C-alpha positions as CSV (number, residue, x, y, z in Angstrom):
1,A,119.8,108.8,125.1
2,P,122.4,106.1,124.9
3,L,121.9,103.8,121.9
4,S,121.4,100.8,124.1
5,T,118.1,102.3,125.5
6,V,116.7,103.5,122.2
7,R,114.1,101.1,120.6
8,T,114.3,100.7,116.8
9,T,111.1,100.1,114.9
10,I,110.7,99.4,111.2
11,C,107.3,100.1,109.7
12,E,105.9,99.6,106.3
13,V,104.0,102.7,105.2
14,W,101.5,102.6,102.4
15,A,98.7,105.0,101.3
16,Y,96.2,103.5,103.6
17,N,98.3,104.0,106.8
18,L,100.3,107.1,105.9
19,D,98.5,109.6,108.1
20,E,98.7,107.2,111.2
21,E,102.5,106.7,110.7
22,V,103.2,110.4,110.2
23,K,101.4,111.1,113.5
24,K,103.7,108.5,115.1
25,I,106.8,110.2,113.7
26,R,105.6,113.6,115.1
27,Q,105.3,112.0,118.5
28,V,108.9,110.6,118.3
29,L,110.2,114.0,117.2
30,R,108.9,115.5,120.5
31,K,111.5,113.4,122.3
32,Y,114.3,112.9,119.8
33,N,115.9,115.3,117.3
34,Y,116.3,112.8,114.4
35,V,114.2,110.2,112.6
36,A,115.8,108.0,109.9
37,M,113.7,106.9,106.9
38,S,114.4,104.9,103.8
39,F,112.1,105.3,100.7
40,R,111.6,102.9,97.9
41,R,109.4,103.7,95.0
42,L,107.6,100.7,93.4
43,G,107.0,100.7,89.7
44,K,108.8,102.0,86.6
45,T,111.5,104.6,86.7
46,R,112.4,106.9,83.8
């Protein structure tokens, strides 16, 4: 689909809503070939 017709949604995903958001991603993948994700890990890093 042309980029002008694609809706972009940014969602915050936490432990409490992970299953629901993964289900939404699966629905999107039925129509589109790609999903972009950015991950940030809170807390200490080694």
